[in-house]
N, C-alpha and C positions, 0 to 999 in steps of 0.2 A: 873309619867310616863316618864318625861324627863330624868331622870337619866339613862334610858335604851338607850337613844340616845347618847351613849358614843363611841367615835371612837375605843377604844380598844375592846369593846364588839362587835361592829358592823363589825369589820374586819372578823368575822366568817360568815358574811352574805354578799356575793358578790353582790347579787341582791337587788336593792333598795326596791322592794316590800316586801322582807323578812325582811328587817330592820324595816320597819314600822309595819309589822305584829308582829314582836318580841316585840317591845315596847308597842304596843296596847294590846297585850295579858296579860299584867301585871295589867291591870285595867278592872273592870267589865263594863257592858253596861251602867249602871247608871253613873259611874264615867266618862266614855267616853263622855257622853252627857254634863256633867259639864265642862269637858275640852274643848269640842267643843264650848259651850256657852262663856266660858272665852276667848278663842282664837278669836272668832268672835268679841267680845267686844273690845279686844285689837286691832285687825286689823282695826276696824272701828273708834276707838276713840283715839288711841295713834299715834301721828304724830311726836313726838319728838324722835330723834334718841337715845339720852341718856336714855330716859325713856324706850323705847323699849328694849334696850340692858340690862338695869337693871332688867326688868321683866324676860327676858330670863335667865340671870345669876342667878337670885333668884330661878329659877326652877331647879337648880342643874344639868344642862346638861353641859357636857364637849365639846359639839359640838360648834365650833366657826364659825362665818360667816364674810366674808370680807366686806359685805355691808348690809345695811338695806333691800335692795331688796331681797337678798339671804335669810335672816331671814324671811321676810314676805312670800316669796314663800314656804319656809319650813313649816311655820305655816299654810298656805293655804292648803298644801298637807296633813298635819295632819287632818285638818277639812274634806278634801275630803275623806280621808281613813276611817274616823269615819262614814261618810255618813249621 
């Protein structure tokens, strides 16, 4: 799913809501729940900046964050959007 959080793809979606909807529509409801559980585990248990960034880069997203707080907020928003 994270591959769809690509700055070049997302330029087509000026509204943030549309960007998340676009990325989430590429995985089914069961996959969304797996993603949600994984993100919640990461947010709760990963406190090391390097490890957090390794996990994000391994997800194949081209979206970069200037701080861990920005990445954590982004991950929290994915969880919120999944519901």
